[in-house]
N, C-alpha and C positions, 0 to 999 in steps of 0.2 A: 688274656686281656688285649683288647683291640686298641690300636693307636688312633687317637682322636686329633683331628686338625685343630690348630689354634684359630680362633676367630679373629678377624680383623677388628681393630678398635674404631668404632664409628666416630668417636670424638677426634681421633687422630686424622681420620680421613677428611674431616672438615676443616682441620686447623693447618694441615701441611700440604704443600703442592710439590710434586716431583719435578725436578729439572734434570738437564743432561748430567750435571756434576753433583747432584745431591738433592736437597730440599730447601724450600723457602717458607717463611712464616711471617704472619702479620705481627706487628709490634703491639705491646700493651700501652696503657696510659693515653689512649686516643679516643676513648668513648664518651667520657664526661668530665665536668670541671675543667673546661678548656680555657675559660677566661683568665685564669692566673698563669697559664703556660704562655711562654713567649712565641711569637710567630716562627722564629727559627726552630724552636723545639717541636712545634706542631708540624712544620714542614718536614723536618728530618724523620718524624715518626710515621709520615704518610707512606713511605716506600716499604716494600717487603724486604726482609733480611734473609741471608743465607744461614742455615742452621750450621752450628759449629761441627767440625769434623769428628769431635769426640761423641757427639750426640747422634750422629747419623745412623750407626748400627741399631741403636734403640728404636728410632723412628722407622727404619726399615722393617724391624721385627713387628712393630705394631701395625704396619700396613700390609704385611705379607699374609 
């Protein structure tokens, strides 16, 4: 039986960006129904966030 390489997840490739110290991702709740959300909430959702340390091995595996 031959060993087969695991394919990278194309969805993960589009959603996560590798940085020097891990990965960053765009936040949810920013695409529609923005009228009822406060300006402060929308402003804070604008930036990309760093992925939690516990989730980094999983993402690394999806992108490898």
